[in-house]
SEZA-456493 format. One record per residue: x, y, z negated of N, C-alpha, C, O, CB in turn. Coordinates in Angstrom, 3 decimals, always signed. Atoms other than C-alpha are relative to their C-alpha. Glycine has a CB too. Layout:
+----------+----------+----------+----------+----------+----------+----------+----------+----------+----------+----------+----------+----------+----------+----------+
:    neast :   nnorth :      nup :   caeast :  canorth :     caup :    ceast :   cnorth :      cup :    oeast :   onorth :      oup :   cbeast :  cbnorth :     cbup :
+----------+----------+----------+----------+----------+----------+----------+----------+----------+----------+----------+----------+----------+----------+----------+
:        X :        Y :        Z :        X :        Y :        Z :        X :        Y :        Z :        X :        Y :        Z :        X :        Y :        Z :
...
+----------+----------+----------+----------+----------+----------+----------+----------+----------+----------+----------+----------+----------+----------+----------+
This chain:
+----------+----------+----------+----------+----------+----------+----------+----------+----------+----------+----------+----------+----------+----------+----------+
:    neast :   nnorth :      nup :   caeast :  canorth :     caup :    ceast :   cnorth :      cup :    oeast :   onorth :      oup :   cbeast :  cbnorth :     cbup :
+----------+----------+----------+----------+----------+----------+----------+----------+----------+----------+----------+----------+----------+----------+----------+
:   -1.332 :   -0.887 :   +0.758 :  +16.332 :  +69.044 :  +44.546 :   +0.170 :   -1.146 :   -1.268 :   -0.649 :   -1.853 :   -1.855 :   -0.498 :   +2.032 :   -0.723 :
:   -0.178 :   +0.640 :   +1.102 :  +18.299 :  +67.454 :  +42.044 :   +0.281 :   +0.994 :   -1.642 :   +0.884 :   +2.065 :   -1.590 :   +1.200 :   -0.909 :   +0.471 :
:   +0.014 :   -1.048 :   +1.159 :  +18.202 :  +69.114 :  +38.322 :   +0.965 :   -0.642 :   -0.949 :   +0.950 :   -1.871 :   -1.022 :   -1.541 :   +0.283 :   -0.729 :
:   -0.736 :   +0.230 :   +0.637 :  +20.779 :  +68.960 :  +35.965 :   -0.300 :   +0.780 :   -0.984 :   -0.459 :   +1.979 :   -0.755 :   +1.003 :   -0.018 :   +0.465 :
:   -0.291 :   -0.803 :   +1.402 :  +20.627 :  +70.024 :  +32.259 :   +0.686 :   -0.460 :   -1.170 :   +0.451 :   -1.337 :   -2.001 :   -1.129 :   +0.344 :   -0.563 :
:   -1.115 :   +0.578 :   +1.335 :  +23.460 :  +69.933 :  +29.945 :   -0.250 :   +0.255 :   -1.402 :   -0.990 :   +1.131 :   -1.852 :   +1.438 :   +0.640 :   +0.082 :
:   +0.674 :   +0.161 :   +1.792 :  +23.014 :  +69.438 :  +26.295 :   +1.427 :   +0.436 :   -0.615 :   +2.508 :   -0.124 :   -0.432 :   -0.642 :   -2.058 :   -0.722 :
:   -1.121 :   -0.311 :   +0.726 :  +25.225 :  +71.575 :  +24.009 :   -0.407 :   +0.261 :   -1.576 :   -1.550 :   +0.594 :   -1.890 :   +0.681 :   +1.238 :   +0.685 :
:   +0.352 :   -0.046 :   +1.435 :  +25.511 :  +71.699 :  +20.054 :   +1.041 :   +0.994 :   -0.488 :   +2.238 :   +0.719 :   -0.400 :   +0.057 :   -1.482 :   -0.782 :
:   -0.597 :   -1.294 :   +0.871 :  +26.814 :  +74.896 :  +18.290 :   +1.360 :   +0.410 :   +1.224 :   +2.537 :   +0.688 :   +0.993 :   +0.735 :   -0.603 :   -2.039 :
:   -0.694 :   -0.206 :   -1.829 :  +28.287 :  +75.432 :  +22.381 :   +1.265 :   -0.866 :   +0.380 :   +2.182 :   -0.733 :   +1.189 :   +0.680 :   +1.780 :   +0.333 :
:   -0.472 :   +1.345 :   -0.158 :  +29.679 :  +72.301 :  +22.006 :   -0.473 :   -0.916 :   +1.461 :   -1.694 :   -1.040 :   +1.362 :   -0.538 :   -0.714 :   -1.324 :
:   +0.690 :   +1.043 :   -0.886 :  +28.876 :  +69.825 :  +25.338 :   +0.233 :   -1.251 :   -0.344 :   +1.346 :   -1.632 :   -0.708 :   +0.336 :   +0.066 :   +1.333 :
:   +0.438 :   +1.191 :   +0.552 :  +27.872 :  +66.795 :  +24.506 :   -0.787 :   -1.291 :   +1.070 :   -0.705 :   -2.516 :   +0.977 :   -0.983 :   +0.547 :   -1.108 :
:   +0.948 :   +0.874 :   -1.003 :  +25.541 :  +65.306 :  +27.368 :   -0.908 :   +0.768 :   +1.443 :   -0.682 :   +1.916 :   +1.828 :   -1.233 :   -0.645 :   -1.099 :
:   +1.028 :   -0.697 :   -0.459 :  +23.045 :  +66.260 :  +29.614 :   -0.852 :   -1.386 :   +1.003 :   -0.509 :   -2.567 :   +0.968 :   +0.655 :   +1.518 :   +0.894 :
:   +0.467 :   +0.738 :   -0.652 :  +20.617 :  +64.696 :  +32.075 :   -0.214 :   +0.293 :   +1.756 :   -0.168 :   +1.449 :   +2.178 :   -1.016 :   -0.182 :   -0.750 :
:   +0.220 :   -0.511 :   -1.767 :  +20.008 :  +64.612 :  +36.301 :   -1.309 :   -0.618 :   +0.059 :   -1.679 :   -1.604 :   -0.578 :   +1.236 :   -0.716 :   +1.441 :
:   +1.301 :   +0.350 :   -0.580 :  +16.716 :  +64.354 :  +37.802 :   +0.069 :   +0.171 :   +1.051 :   +0.685 :   +1.143 :   +1.487 :   -1.047 :   +0.529 :   -0.354 :
:   +0.581 :   -0.797 :   -1.495 :  +15.387 :  +64.135 :  +41.407 :   +1.411 :   -0.453 :   +0.948 :   +2.615 :   -0.431 :   +0.693 :   -0.257 :   +2.248 :   -0.164 :
:   -0.922 :   +0.043 :   -1.153 :  +16.989 :  +63.258 :  +44.618 :   +0.572 :   +1.885 :   +0.443 :   -0.108 :   +2.846 :   +0.084 :   -1.065 :   -0.896 :   +1.442 :
:   -0.002 :   -1.041 :   -0.658 :  +18.756 :  +66.324 :  +46.443 :   -0.514 :   +0.527 :   +0.671 :   -0.857 :   +1.689 :   +0.454 :   +0.484 :   +0.109 :   +0.323 :
:   +0.690 :   -0.046 :   -1.205 :  +17.213 :  +66.080 :  +49.719 :   +0.991 :   +0.900 :   +0.521 :   +0.749 :   +2.050 :   +0.887 :   -1.545 :   +0.445 :   +0.014 :
:   -1.173 :   -0.980 :   -1.484 :  +20.637 :  +67.333 :  +51.749 :   -0.033 :   -0.829 :   +0.865 :   +0.011 :   -0.334 :   +1.991 :   +1.895 :   +0.385 :   -0.173 :
:   -0.084 :   +0.425 :   -1.104 :  +20.618 :  +64.798 :  +53.675 :   -0.829 :   -1.801 :   -0.095 :   -1.258 :   -2.183 :   -1.183 :   +1.677 :   +0.203 :   +0.385 :
:   +0.905 :   +1.331 :   -0.157 :  +18.798 :  +60.939 :  +54.743 :   +0.508 :   -0.785 :   -1.448 :   +1.533 :   -0.471 :   -2.053 :   +0.407 :   -1.048 :   +1.679 :
:   -0.137 :   +0.925 :   +1.141 :  +18.799 :  +58.489 :  +51.869 :   +1.481 :   -0.710 :   +0.385 :   +1.416 :   -1.267 :   +1.482 :   -1.403 :   -1.156 :   -0.116 :
:   -1.093 :   +1.189 :   -0.155 :  +22.429 :  +56.502 :  +51.889 :   +0.845 :   +0.916 :   +1.038 :   +1.890 :   +0.439 :   +1.481 :   -0.639 :   -1.757 :   +0.695 :
:   -0.746 :   -1.254 :   -0.617 :  +23.699 :  +59.692 :  +53.865 :   +0.045 :   +1.471 :   -0.080 :   +0.254 :   +2.313 :   +0.794 :   -0.188 :   -0.033 :   +0.999 :
:   -0.256 :   -0.897 :   +0.550 :  +23.654 :  +62.207 :  +51.467 :   +0.829 :   +0.488 :   -1.048 :   +0.621 :   +0.373 :   -2.255 :   -0.695 :   +0.136 :   -0.106 :
:   -1.307 :   -0.376 :   +0.720 :  +27.055 :  +63.801 :  +50.447 :   -0.288 :   +1.077 :   -0.989 :   +0.742 :   +1.508 :   -1.507 :   +1.134 :   +0.504 :   +1.008 :
:   +0.234 :   -0.377 :   +1.436 :  +25.500 :  +65.778 :  +47.637 :   +0.109 :   -0.583 :   -0.558 :   +1.132 :   -0.574 :   -1.244 :   -0.802 :   +0.361 :   -0.458 :
:   +0.856 :   +0.761 :   +0.667 :  +23.664 :  +63.341 :  +46.242 :   +1.558 :   -1.268 :   -0.351 :   +1.651 :   -1.813 :   -1.451 :   -1.666 :   -0.526 :   +1.136 :
:   -1.053 :   +1.073 :   +0.189 :  +27.094 :  +60.800 :  +46.586 :   +1.223 :   +0.850 :   -0.742 :   +2.121 :   +0.215 :   -1.294 :   +0.495 :   -0.749 :   +1.580 :
:   -0.306 :   -0.646 :   +0.993 :  +28.633 :  +63.632 :  +44.854 :   +0.103 :   +0.001 :   -1.414 :   +1.063 :   -0.261 :   -2.140 :   -0.414 :   +0.560 :   +0.162 :
:   +0.807 :   -0.020 :   +1.156 :  +26.975 :  +63.932 :  +42.073 :   +0.117 :   -1.552 :   -0.676 :   +0.284 :   -1.867 :   -1.854 :   -1.574 :   +0.455 :   +0.437 :
:   +0.073 :   +1.835 :   +0.836 :  +26.911 :  +59.954 :  +41.406 :   +1.687 :   -0.136 :   -0.046 :   +2.102 :   -0.952 :   -0.869 :   -0.970 :   -1.792 :   +1.361 :
:   -1.293 :   +0.449 :   -0.046 :  +30.534 :  +59.827 :  +41.917 :   +1.119 :   +0.630 :   -0.736 :   +2.257 :   +0.161 :   -0.783 :   +0.304 :   -0.011 :   +1.190 :
:   -0.227 :   -0.654 :   +0.520 :  +31.267 :  +62.804 :  +39.776 :   -0.354 :   -0.787 :   -1.737 :   +0.423 :   -1.028 :   -2.661 :   -0.581 :   +1.133 :   +0.674 :
:   +0.519 :   +0.400 :   +1.325 :  +28.854 :  +61.389 :  +36.852 :   +0.567 :   -1.518 :   -0.232 :   +0.671 :   -1.816 :   -1.421 :   -1.720 :   +0.086 :   -0.036 :
:   -0.497 :   +1.210 :   +0.223 :  +30.251 :  +57.788 :  +37.211 :   +1.576 :   +0.203 :   -0.555 :   +1.968 :   -0.404 :   -1.552 :   -0.152 :   -0.840 :   +1.342 :
:   -1.012 :   -0.542 :   +0.617 :  +33.728 :  +59.489 :  +36.827 :   +0.524 :   +0.482 :   -1.610 :   +1.465 :   +0.194 :   -2.349 :   -0.043 :   +0.806 :   +0.638 :
:   -0.010 :   -0.246 :   +1.327 :  +32.950 :  +61.205 :  +33.833 :   -0.307 :   -1.307 :   -1.007 :   +0.404 :   -1.126 :   -1.995 :   -0.984 :   +1.089 :   -0.173 :
:   +0.964 :   +1.117 :   +0.651 :  +31.082 :  +57.810 :  +32.051 :   +1.423 :   -0.948 :   -0.358 :   +1.919 :   -1.234 :   -1.448 :   -1.443 :   -0.864 :   +1.282 :
:   -1.505 :   +0.643 :   -0.028 :  +34.352 :  +55.937 :  +32.856 :   +1.309 :   +0.434 :   -0.479 :   +2.179 :   -0.401 :   -0.727 :   +0.319 :   -0.158 :   +1.146 :
:   -0.956 :   -0.402 :   +0.491 :  +36.853 :  +58.292 :  +31.709 :   -0.023 :   -0.206 :   -1.610 :   +0.872 :   -0.661 :   -2.323 :   +0.118 :   +1.243 :   +0.482 :
:   +0.007 :   -0.128 :   +0.910 :  +35.149 :  +58.826 :  +28.722 :   -0.233 :   -1.573 :   -1.057 :   +0.309 :   -1.862 :   -2.124 :   -0.791 :   +1.042 :   +0.080 :
:   -0.234 :   +1.478 :   +0.638 :  +34.276 :  +55.108 :  +27.738 :   +1.307 :   -0.884 :   -0.172 :   +1.730 :   -1.538 :   -1.125 :   -0.752 :   -0.824 :   +0.736 :
:   -1.090 :   +1.360 :   -0.078 :  +37.216 :  +53.123 :  +29.093 :   +1.413 :   +1.035 :   -0.495 :   +2.126 :   +0.634 :   -1.415 :   +0.200 :   -0.954 :   +2.089 :
:   -1.530 :   -0.705 :   -0.251 :  +40.457 :  +56.157 :  +29.526 :   -0.531 :   +0.404 :   -1.336 :   +0.378 :   -0.374 :   -1.625 :   +0.549 :   +1.296 :   +1.444 :
:   -0.027 :   -0.800 :   +1.116 :  +39.352 :  +57.828 :  +25.844 :   -0.641 :   -0.934 :   -0.895 :   -0.891 :   -0.488 :   -2.015 :   -0.663 :   +1.391 :   +0.135 :
:   +0.723 :   +0.833 :   +0.631 :  +37.569 :  +54.505 :  +24.632 :   -0.679 :   +0.927 :   -1.459 :   -0.403 :   +0.950 :   -2.659 :   +1.005 :   -1.340 :   -0.291 :
:   +0.988 :   -0.904 :   +1.106 :  +34.922 :  +57.012 :  +22.925 :   -1.350 :   -0.928 :   +0.326 :   -1.246 :   -1.745 :   +1.241 :   -0.258 :   +2.073 :   +0.440 :
:   +1.070 :   +0.039 :   +0.123 :  +31.159 :  +56.156 :  +22.359 :   -0.270 :   +1.101 :   +0.919 :   +0.104 :   +2.271 :   +0.841 :   -0.403 :   -0.026 :   -1.259 :
:   +0.890 :   -0.884 :   -1.060 :  +29.041 :  +57.367 :  +25.520 :   -1.398 :   -0.839 :   -0.042 :   -1.091 :   -2.029 :   -0.102 :   +0.746 :   +0.071 :   +1.779 :
:   +1.010 :   +0.568 :   -0.410 :  +25.281 :  +56.112 :  +25.895 :   -0.671 :   +0.330 :   +1.416 :   -1.091 :   +1.483 :   +1.512 :   -0.758 :   +0.172 :   -0.950 :
:   +0.565 :   -0.235 :   -1.386 :  +23.942 :  +56.168 :  +29.380 :   -0.855 :   -0.847 :   +0.275 :   -0.913 :   -2.019 :   -0.098 :   +0.862 :   -0.008 :   +1.035 :
:   +0.985 :   +0.821 :   -0.603 :  +20.954 :  +55.464 :  +31.364 :   -0.342 :   +0.458 :   +1.197 :   -0.819 :   +1.570 :   +1.423 :   -1.107 :   -0.146 :   -0.731 :
:   +0.404 :   -0.251 :   -1.397 :  +20.513 :  +55.087 :  +34.963 :   -0.837 :   -0.587 :   +0.591 :   -0.649 :   -1.763 :   +0.900 :   +0.787 :   -0.081 :   +0.735 :
:   +1.024 :   +0.924 :   -1.122 :  +17.228 :  +54.386 :  +37.070 :   +0.318 :   +0.095 :   +0.960 :   +0.457 :   +1.176 :   +1.532 :   -1.332 :   +0.204 :   +0.232 :
:   -0.390 :   -0.546 :   -1.533 :  +18.176 :  +53.808 :  +40.102 :   -0.917 :   -0.047 :   +0.984 :   -0.653 :   +0.028 :   +2.184 :   +1.071 :   -0.707 :   +0.619 :
:   +1.105 :   -0.178 :   -0.965 :  +14.664 :  +53.768 :  +41.392 :   -0.423 :   +1.842 :   -0.156 :   -0.693 :   +2.633 :   +0.748 :   -1.450 :   -1.232 :   -0.510 :
:   +0.039 :   -1.834 :   +0.343 :  +14.244 :  +57.564 :  +40.125 :   +0.917 :   +1.068 :   -0.060 :   +0.684 :   +2.274 :   -0.135 :   -0.369 :   +0.280 :   -1.166 :
:   -0.925 :   -0.495 :   -0.298 :  +17.555 :  +58.302 :  +40.423 :   +0.398 :   +1.171 :   -1.532 :   +1.289 :   +2.012 :   -1.648 :   -0.335 :   +0.543 :   +1.513 :
:   -0.465 :   -0.625 :   +1.575 :  +17.631 :  +59.788 :  +36.611 :   +0.848 :   -0.384 :   -0.675 :   +0.736 :   -1.585 :   -0.921 :   -0.793 :   -0.033 :   -0.944 :
:   -0.910 :   +0.492 :   +0.664 :  +20.534 :  +59.562 :  +34.674 :   +0.223 :   +0.913 :   -1.230 :   +0.274 :   +2.142 :   -1.221 :   +1.102 :   -0.208 :   +0.837 :
:   +0.132 :   -1.267 :   +0.960 :  +20.779 :  +60.707 :  +31.163 :   +1.309 :   -0.740 :   -0.959 :   +1.258 :   -1.895 :   -1.380 :   -1.905 :   +0.314 :   -0.936 :
:   -1.377 :   +0.562 :   +0.824 :  +24.554 :  +60.310 :  +29.169 :   +0.374 :   +1.103 :   -1.246 :   +0.817 :   +2.248 :   -1.156 :   +1.518 :   -0.096 :   +1.214 :
:   -0.084 :   -0.567 :   +1.328 :  +24.730 :  +61.345 :  +25.653 :   +1.496 :   -0.541 :   -0.750 :   +1.618 :   -1.630 :   -1.312 :   -1.429 :   -0.507 :   -0.871 :
:   -1.279 :   +0.367 :   +0.808 :  +28.545 :  +61.436 :  +24.233 :   -0.194 :   +0.595 :   -1.258 :   +0.144 :   +1.774 :   -1.359 :   +1.380 :   +0.499 :   +0.623 :
:   -0.264 :   -0.925 :   +1.643 :  +28.144 :  +62.392 :  +20.359 :   +1.555 :   -0.076 :   -0.435 :   +1.897 :   +0.422 :   -1.507 :   -0.998 :   -0.856 :   -1.549 :
:   -1.393 :   +0.256 :   +0.524 :  +32.151 :  +61.347 :  +20.357 :   +0.444 :   +1.712 :   +0.439 :   +1.494 :   +2.207 :   +0.028 :   +1.008 :   -1.562 :   +0.922 :
:   -0.393 :   -1.471 :   -0.063 :  +32.011 :  +65.293 :  +21.741 :   +0.103 :   +1.082 :   -1.248 :   +0.602 :   +2.196 :   -1.407 :   -0.943 :   +0.540 :   +0.871 :
:   +0.721 :   -0.978 :   +1.045 :  +30.664 :  +66.434 :  +18.675 :   +0.531 :   -0.119 :   -1.367 :   +0.355 :   -1.276 :   -1.749 :   -1.547 :   -0.278 :   -0.107 :
:   -1.343 :   -0.215 :   +1.039 :  +33.139 :  +67.281 :  +15.343 :   -0.802 :   -0.916 :   -1.019 :   -0.198 :   -1.709 :   -1.742 :   +0.513 :   +1.902 :   -0.656 :
:   +0.610 :   +0.576 :   +1.299 :  +30.618 :  +65.896 :  +12.999 :   -0.203 :   -1.919 :   +0.093 :   -0.515 :   -2.781 :   -0.729 :   -1.719 :   +0.898 :   -0.174 :
:   +0.010 :   +1.595 :   -0.601 :  +30.803 :  +62.382 :  +15.246 :   +1.215 :   -0.383 :   +0.150 :   +1.431 :   -1.582 :   -0.030 :   -0.668 :   -0.273 :   +1.392 :
:   -1.374 :   +0.666 :   -0.527 :  +34.279 :  +62.024 :  +16.211 :   +1.013 :   +0.716 :   -0.730 :   +1.200 :   +1.855 :   -0.302 :   +0.297 :   +0.131 :   +1.661 :
:   -1.078 :   +0.151 :   +0.501 :  +37.198 :  +62.182 :  +13.830 :   +1.478 :   +0.335 :   +0.901 :   +2.530 :   +0.807 :   +0.468 :   -0.169 :   -1.264 :   -0.430 :
:   -1.521 :   -0.228 :   -0.587 :  +39.992 :  +62.493 :  +16.138 :   -0.419 :   +1.115 :   +0.971 :   -1.183 :   +0.830 :   +1.893 :   +0.839 :   -1.478 :   +0.852 :
:   -0.204 :   -1.068 :   -0.188 :  +40.239 :  +65.940 :  +17.140 :   +0.279 :   +0.518 :   +1.775 :   -0.173 :   +1.389 :   +2.518 :   +1.012 :   +0.147 :   -0.965 :
:   -0.321 :   -0.234 :   -1.482 :  +42.030 :  +65.377 :  +20.510 :   -1.424 :   -0.637 :   +0.715 :   -2.124 :   +0.183 :   +1.309 :   +1.599 :   -0.886 :   +0.530 :
:   +0.987 :   +0.808 :   -0.518 :  +39.237 :  +62.739 :  +21.717 :   -1.070 :   +1.154 :   +0.184 :   -1.461 :   +1.609 :   +1.259 :   -0.418 :   -1.301 :   -0.972 :
:   +1.045 :   -1.000 :   -0.444 :  +36.659 :  +65.340 :  +20.839 :   -0.231 :   +1.155 :   +0.913 :   -1.282 :   +1.648 :   +1.324 :   -0.236 :   +0.440 :   -0.811 :
:   -0.125 :   -1.267 :   -1.011 :  +38.094 :  +68.142 :  +23.028 :   -0.229 :   -0.491 :   +0.983 :   -1.140 :   -0.099 :   +1.712 :   +1.209 :   +0.779 :   +0.177 :
:   +0.093 :   +0.807 :   -1.266 :  +38.595 :  +65.788 :  +25.572 :   -1.137 :   -0.497 :   +0.828 :   -1.327 :   -0.472 :   +2.043 :   +0.539 :   -0.984 :   -0.237 :
:   +1.300 :   +0.377 :   -1.381 :  +35.320 :  +64.368 :  +26.587 :   -1.017 :   +1.345 :   -0.361 :   -2.109 :   +1.313 :   +0.205 :   -1.192 :   -2.032 :   -0.263 :
:   +0.594 :   -1.156 :   +0.210 :  +33.928 :  +67.821 :  +25.291 :   +0.214 :   +0.869 :   +1.486 :   -0.598 :   +1.430 :   +2.222 :   +0.656 :   +0.676 :   -1.367 :
:   -0.218 :   -1.110 :   -1.058 :  +35.980 :  +69.613 :  +27.910 :   -0.267 :   -0.713 :   +1.222 :   -0.237 :   -0.009 :   +2.232 :   +1.499 :   +0.696 :   +0.021 :
:   +0.306 :   +0.935 :   -1.208 :  +35.090 :  +66.435 :  +30.542 :   -1.429 :   +0.434 :   +0.429 :   -1.732 :   +0.453 :   +1.622 :   +0.061 :   -1.694 :   -0.402 :
:   +1.349 :   -0.341 :   -0.386 :  +31.553 :  +67.510 :  +30.511 :   +0.211 :   +1.508 :   +0.118 :   -0.061 :   +2.104 :   +1.161 :   -1.198 :   -0.482 :   -1.073 :
:   +0.139 :   -1.770 :   -0.727 :  +32.044 :  +71.309 :  +30.432 :   +0.493 :   +0.067 :   +1.613 :   +0.053 :   +0.902 :   +2.404 :   +1.290 :   +1.309 :   -0.974 :
:   -0.572 :   -0.699 :   -0.980 :  +34.538 :  +70.591 :  +33.511 :   -1.216 :   -0.220 :   +1.269 :   -1.369 :   +0.427 :   +2.305 :   +1.624 :   -0.602 :   +0.293 :
:   +0.934 :   +0.512 :   -0.750 :  +31.538 :  +68.568 :  +34.939 :   -1.025 :   +1.578 :   +0.293 :   -1.169 :   +2.209 :   +1.340 :   -0.753 :   -1.432 :   -0.897 :
:   +1.027 :   -1.208 :   +0.244 :  +29.053 :  +71.547 :  +33.947 :   +0.295 :   +1.058 :   +1.135 :   -0.493 :   +1.376 :   +2.025 :   +0.206 :   +0.751 :   -1.593 :
:   -1.022 :   -1.102 :   -1.013 :  +31.602 :  +74.179 :  +35.910 :   +0.285 :   -0.048 :   +1.386 :   +0.571 :   +0.866 :   +2.159 :   +1.344 :   -0.005 :   -0.387 :
:   -0.048 :   +0.117 :   -1.245 :  +31.781 :  +72.527 :  +38.769 :   -1.339 :   -0.046 :   +0.875 :   -1.551 :   +0.311 :   +2.034 :   +0.724 :   -1.038 :   +0.141 :
:   +1.400 :   +0.153 :   -0.560 :  +28.353 :  +71.854 :  +39.390 :   -0.322 :   +1.339 :   +0.409 :   -0.589 :   +1.648 :   +1.570 :   -1.096 :   -0.582 :   -1.026 :
:   +0.162 :   -1.330 :   -0.296 :  +27.910 :  +75.551 :  +38.822 :   +0.519 :   +0.600 :   +1.435 :   -0.165 :   +1.204 :   +2.261 :   +0.637 :   +0.655 :   -1.067 :
:   -0.743 :   -0.555 :   -1.275 :  +30.660 :  +76.357 :  +41.613 :   -0.579 :   -0.860 :   +1.478 :   -0.220 :   -0.527 :   +2.607 :   +1.852 :   -0.290 :   -0.261 :
:   +0.533 :   +0.523 :   -1.089 :  +28.777 :  +74.042 :  +43.946 :   -1.813 :   +0.630 :   +0.373 :   -2.454 :   +0.352 :   +1.387 :   +0.164 :   -1.673 :   -0.332 :
:   +1.258 :   -0.309 :   +0.084 :  +25.266 :  +75.801 :  +43.146 :   +0.195 :   +1.132 :   +0.756 :   -0.881 :   +1.418 :   +1.281 :   -0.628 :   +0.108 :   -1.322 :
:   -0.156 :   -0.376 :   -0.740 :  +26.781 :  +78.361 :  +45.052 :   -0.299 :   -0.348 :   +1.625 :   -0.969 :   +0.383 :   +2.355 :   +0.756 :   +0.126 :   -0.424 :
:   +0.357 :   +0.595 :   -1.666 :  +26.603 :  +76.461 :  +48.659 :   -1.667 :   -0.627 :   +0.150 :   -2.477 :   -0.576 :   +1.076 :   +1.256 :   -1.587 :   +0.419 :
:   +1.151 :   +1.269 :   -0.096 :  +23.731 :  +73.982 :  +47.560 :   -0.909 :   +0.749 :   -0.973 :   -1.243 :   +0.126 :   -1.981 :   +0.515 :   -1.830 :   -0.595 :
:   +1.011 :   -0.541 :   +1.087 :  +21.380 :  +76.476 :  +45.653 :   -1.567 :   -0.963 :   +0.419 :   -2.012 :   -1.758 :   -0.410 :   -0.206 :   +2.067 :   +0.219 :
:   +0.630 :   +0.777 :   -0.534 :  +18.596 :  +74.916 :  +47.749 :   -0.295 :   -1.511 :   -0.810 :   -1.401 :   -1.913 :   -1.172 :   +0.639 :   -0.012 :   +1.162 :
:   +0.103 :   +1.504 :   +0.322 :  +19.207 :  +71.360 :  +46.487 :   +0.347 :   -0.719 :   -1.573 :   +0.148 :   -1.792 :   -2.143 :   +0.997 :   -0.626 :   +1.014 :
:   -0.198 :   +0.314 :   +1.377 :  +20.375 :  +71.611 :  +43.262 :   -0.272 :   +1.280 :   -1.145 :   -0.129 :   +2.479 :   -0.907 :   +1.495 :   -0.519 :   -0.065 :
:   +0.098 :   -1.018 :   +1.257 :  +19.632 :  +73.373 :  +39.732 :   +0.641 :   -0.455 :   -1.352 :   +0.601 :   -1.600 :   -1.802 :   -1.536 :   +0.278 :   -0.337 :
:   -0.815 :   +0.561 :   +1.235 :  +21.633 :  +73.351 :  +36.623 :   +0.035 :   +0.986 :   -0.797 :   +0.242 :   +2.134 :   -0.405 :   +1.413 :   -0.500 :   +0.209 :
:   +0.283 :   -0.862 :   +0.669 :  +21.110 :  +74.750 :  +33.443 :   +1.040 :   -0.349 :   -1.519 :   +1.921 :   -1.207 :   -1.473 :   -1.622 :   +0.021 :   -0.022 :
:   -0.977 :   +0.584 :   +1.150 :  +22.929 :  +74.380 :  +29.889 :   -1.325 :   +0.617 :   -1.285 :   -2.055 :   +1.598 :   -1.423 :   +2.122 :   +0.954 :   -0.058 :
:   +1.265 :   -0.543 :   +1.310 :  +20.607 :  +74.409 :  +26.657 :   +0.594 :   -0.761 :   -1.215 :   +0.871 :   -1.943 :   -1.421 :   -2.007 :   -0.629 :   +0.286 :
:   -0.205 :   +0.214 :   +1.548 :  +21.488 :  +74.509 :  +23.214 :   -0.920 :   -1.031 :   -0.855 :   -1.935 :   -0.513 :   -1.319 :   -0.210 :   +1.367 :   -0.654 :
:   +0.596 :   +1.237 :   +0.515 :  +20.142 :  +71.047 :  +21.601 :   +0.262 :   -1.096 :   -0.753 :   +0.996 :   -2.069 :   -0.578 :   -0.266 :   -0.450 :   +0.685 :
:   -0.474 :   +1.212 :   +1.758 :  +20.243 :  +69.027 :  +18.335 :   +0.145 :   -1.396 :   +0.853 :   -0.733 :   -1.983 :   +1.484 :   -1.840 :   -0.319 :   -1.743 :
:   -0.624 :   +1.155 :   -0.233 :  +22.263 :  +66.161 :  +19.260 :   -0.635 :   -1.748 :   -0.887 :   -0.145 :   -2.876 :   -0.863 :   +1.532 :   +0.525 :   -0.451 :
:   +0.902 :   +1.024 :   +0.898 :  +19.514 :  +63.928 :  +16.815 :   -0.938 :   -0.083 :   +0.727 :   -1.658 :   -1.011 :   +0.359 :   -0.483 :   +0.336 :   -1.419 :
:   +1.538 :   -0.422 :   -0.075 :  +16.411 :  +65.106 :  +19.064 :   +0.025 :   -0.990 :   +1.185 :   -1.000 :   -1.204 :   +1.832 :   -0.551 :   +1.838 :   +0.283 :
+----------+----------+----------+----------+----------+----------+----------+----------+----------+----------+----------+----------+----------+----------+----------+
């Protein structure tokens, strides 16, 4: 099972962590895992390249643990409101997409959102 925990501060999404293999299919043929990986990389590239915003991420390919923190989604960090809303919007869109996937893949995916101090 893959567990994804999204981080919010004051209701604003600014990051997430993914842990574990979904177990939906065999390694290398797991379409759910591939979907999560693709969406995660799209999100990182959109924030970093398309919006030219800071995003810190780590990817451990052995354990499949991924951590993405985009402080540019927070008003206390990003002074450009358009970028702030765009980055937070992308992360929240990923959250809602995963919530939709939960309807069909609840045995392989766990998603939650928590309030967390971005400095923690």
